[in-house]
N, C-alpha and C positions, 0 to 999 in steps of 0.2 A: 158330216164333216168331211170336207175334201182332204185327200191325201196326196203326198208326192213320194217318189222313191227316195230312200235314204242314201243319196249318192255318196260314194266313198266308203260306205260301211258294208258293202257286199261285193262279191265276185260271182260271175255267172259263166256257165259253159254248157254247150249242148253235149249230152252223153246219151247215145242210143236213142236219139229222137226226142229226148226230154230235156228241158231246160232245168239245170240244177243251179240253184241260187244259194250261196253260202254267206252267212253273216260273218264278216271278217273278225268281229270282236268276240263272238261266242263260239264260233265254229259249227253252228247249227246249219243244217242243210234242209232245203226244201225242193222237191222235185215238181216241176210245173209242166202240164201238158193239157191239151184240149181247152176247156173253158178257162181254167186257171191261167194257162199260157196266154189266152186271148186277153184276159184282164190285165196281166202284166204288161202286155204290149199297149193296150188302151191307156194305161197309166202314164205312158210316155207323153201323151197329149192331153189327157183328161183325168182329173183326180176326183171329180164329183161323183159320189155313188149313184145319184139319180141319172146322170148322163151315161155312166157305164151301164146301168141297168137298161136304159133305153136302147143302147147299141146292142146289148146281148139279147134282150127280149125280141127285137126285131130279127136279128141274125138267127136265132135258134127257135123262133115262134113259140115262145113260152109266156105264161101269165106274168105280167109285170110284178105283181105282189110276191109271187114265189121267187122270181128272178131277184127282186130287191133283197129279200131275206137271204138268199144265197150269196149275193154280192157282199152284203154287209158282214156276213159270217166270214167270208174269204178275206175281205180287207182287214177285219179284226185279227184274223190269224197272221196276216203278213205284218200288222203293226205290233202284235205280241213278239214276233220274231225280230222286231226292229229293222224290218226291210222297208217299212213305210213310216212317215212321220206326218203329222197334221200339216196341211198347207197353210201358210200365212197370208196368202193372197185371196 
C-alpha cells in the first residue's frame, strides 16, 4: 500500500545531525538518520514500498527481499506514529 506523509500533523527539525519528527497531536518523537532518513526523503516523491525498496536496494547493494521487509517494517512504524497515511492516488 502506498503512503504519503501526514502533512500538517508533524513538525521536524535537525538536531545534532538527526532529523527529529514530532507528531503534533500525540507529542511522540522519532529520530531519523541513515536509511530511515533516506526513506523519509524518498517519501517526498514516492510512497510506493516497492519503489522505495528498489531505490534503497540499489543505493545500499542489499538483497531486495531483505530490503522490502525492512522498508515495510519502517513504513508501518511511521504509520503507527501517524506520520504517514495511506495514499488515495
